[in-house]
N, C-alpha and C positions, 0 to 999 in steps of 0.2 A: 505842657506848660512848664516853663523853665522855674526852677526854684529861686525864690528871692535870696539876694545876698545877705550875708550875716552881717548885721551893723555892729561894727566893733565896739565892744564896751556894753553892748545891750544884752542883758542877762535874759535866760529863758525864765518863764513863769509857771510853766506846766510841763508835765512830761512829753505831751505831743510837740511842745514848742523844742524841746531837748532832742527829741528824734528828728525834728525837721532840721535843726541846726547840725546835729551829727551828719545827717545824709548830705546837707550842703558841703560840710567840711570834707567828707570822704569823696564826693564829687571833684571838688578843689584838687584834692591831694591826687587823685588819679589823673586828672589833666596836667597837673604840674610834675607827677611822679615823686610827690613828696612823701618820704617815709614815715612822718607824723601820721599818715593814713592807715599803717599798720595796727596801731593801739585803737584808733578812731573806730576802724571796722569791728575790731572785738568788743569795743565799748557800746558800739551801736547794738549788738546782740544782746548784751546785758540790759540795755535800757528797754528794748522790746519785750524782754522776758519779764522786766519788772512790771510793766504796763499791764501784761496779760495776767500776771498775778494779782495785781490790782483789781482788774476787771473781774477775776475769779474768786475775790475775796481770800486770797491765800494768806494775807499778812494780818497782824493784830489790828492795825489802823491804817486803812487804805490811804486816807487824806495825809496822814502823818508820813506814810512810805513815800508818797509822791513828793512831798515836801523835801524828805531827806534825798530822795533822787536828783530832785531839781538843784538843791544847793550843792550837792555832790558833784553833779554834772557840770555845773556853771564854773567850779574852780578849774576843770581842765579846759574848757571852752574858752575861759578868760586867760588862761596861761599861754594857750595857743596864739590869741590875739596880741598878747603882749610880746611874745617872741617875734611874731611877724612884724610888729611895729617897731622893734627894738627897745621896748620897754622892759624895765627890771622885772624878771618873775622869780619866783621861788628857786633856789639852788637846785632842788630835786628835779624839777621840770626843766631847768636850764641844762643838766646833764643829758637828759633824754632828748632834748630839742638838738643841742649841739652834736649828739651822736647821729641825729637823723640827717645831718648834712654830709655824713661820711659814709662811703661805700663799703668800708673794711668790716664793719659789724654785721653780726648775724641777724637774721629776722627774730630769731629768739631773744637775742640781746635787747632788740628795741621793743618787743613785747614786755619784756621783765623790767626795762627802764620805765616803761609806762606804768606798770602794776606798783613799781616800787614808789613813785612819786604819788600816785592816785591812792593808794591804800594806806600806805605808811605815813602819809601826811595829810592828804585832803579828806580822808574818810573820817578821821578822829575830829577835825574841825567841823565838818558837815554834820556830824552826829550830835556835837553840842549846840550847834546853831539850830539844827531841826527840832531839839528837845525843847527850844524856846523858854530857856530858864527853868524848866520842869525837872523833876528828878531824872537824871541822866539814864538810871536803870530801866526806866519805862521804855525806852527806846531800844533796849538791848535786842530784842528778838528781831526787829526790823534790821538793826544793823548787821547781826549774824546772817540774816537773808540775803543782803546784798552780797556778802562774801560766798555763801553757799552758791549764789547764782553765778557768780563770776568764776568760782572753781570749775563749776558743772561745765559751763559753756567753754573755758579755757581747754578742759579735757577733750570736747568735742572738736575744738579748732586745732588740736594736735594732729588730727587726720590730715587736715589741709596743710598743717606746717610740715609735716613729714613728706608731702608732696612737693612743696616748694623747696623743701630743704632735705633731699633724699639720703643724706648721709648723716642726719641728726642723731641717729642711734649711736653713732661711735661715741657719744658723751657717755654713755652708760649711767643712765639715771637710777643709780642705787646709793644706798646709805654710806658706803665706805668711800664714795668719792668726796674729798674734802673741799671742792671748789664752790664758792659762794654762787657761781653760774649754775651749778646743779643742785645745790640744796637749798635754793631760794624756795621758801614756803609760804603759799598763801595761808595756811592756818597760823604760823608764826607772825606773818605779817598783820593778819586779824587781832590775834592777841595783843601785839605791840600798839597797834592803832586804838583798841579800846582802853588800854593801859594810858596812852596819850590823852585820850577824850576825858578820862577821869582826872588827869593832871590839870587839864585845860579848864574843865568846868570848874575846878576849884578857884579859879582866877576871876570868875564872874563877881562883880562887885566890888573888886579890888581896883586900884589905879591901872589906867590903859596899859602902862608900860609892862605890867605883870603878864597880861594877855599876850602882848606882841613879843616879850621874852620868852615865854613858853613855846611860842610858835617858832621863833628864829632858833631856838637851840634844838628842837625837833628837827627842824629842816636841816640844820648842819649836819647832824647825825645821819639823817637819811640821804643827804647828797654824799656823804662819804660812802654809804652803801651803794649808792648808784654808780659812783666811780670804781669800785670794786667790781661790779658787774660789766663796766666797760672795758677794764684792764684786770682780768684775774690773774691771779699770781699762779706760777708754775710754768715750766717749759713744756711739759707733756700737754697741758690744757691749751697753750698758745698754738702748738702745732696741730692740735685737734680742730681747733677753730678755724685754722688756715685752711685745712683739707676740706672740712664741711663747708667753708665758703666758697671754695673753688666750684661746688656742685650745685649751689643753690641758684634760683631763678634770680637774675640780675636786674630785671626791669620791675621797679616798684609798683608801677600800675598794675601790672599783671599779678603780683603778690596781694595787692589790696582786694582785687577784684575776686581772688581765689577765697579770702576770707569774707568779703562782703556777701558774694553771692551764694555762699554755702548754705543748703537747705537740708532739713531733717524731716522724715516722714513721720507725721502724727496720725494717731486713729482716734477719732472723735465719735462717740456715740449719739446717735439722733434720738430725741426725746420720744419721737415716734416709735411704737413697738416694731422690732424685727428690721429696723433699718439702721445700718451702719455705714458710715461714710469715712472714706480715708481722705483727709485733706492735707495738702502739702502746703507747708507755711514756712515762710523765712524765719529763722531763728531770730 
């Protein structure tokens, strides 16, 4: 049965709806060879993993974690619809989506641009909204869990990334490399997002312009960071990017499929004695 079309502007209300909409988006991106699907495929893994965690009672508050995940995901899905419909989106996402229309950027750059906008801007907003005017600190553990999951799955995706971009190791992912493209850190992004969430939470109860101004100021900062990911400084890094790009997969549909179809072997123990089953599940 074909997936239903995403209704523009219709937000998801449950984590299952988020997964459904992400799968629809990925299918559309594969059909249209749209590079937006790179981050969507990674994010689908994150959302499926969060759902598994909720079902396994891994979080402090499963219902609140689902609310956080849904609010968080809706900001990405809404930004996609805004961009496709020619409507204004946050500057952070506009940098990512403008880059998706060009062939010259590395797959790694597209993934980092998505993480930049979604973690550095969206996550802080989602955390404050999910806390529902309660003490923001109460959601800190779930906030960190989202980042931990994203970080772990990003590491796993590196195996596929190295397959679609076989010369990626030329970058030299080490601490002495000054390029923002190499030094982009999920830990720093998480900490920055939490600081932003704290600042934003202080605007609750104040005039609406204070909330809007706080978000716009943060977006301007993160937009500049995105621009530095698109155009990293340094002759050596630019030449390295050019060489790596020469040997990358050029068909966006194949790249999306490589991320989306990735599977990991899990070992699950059956509750019945002496029965152990190895179940292969999609990440």
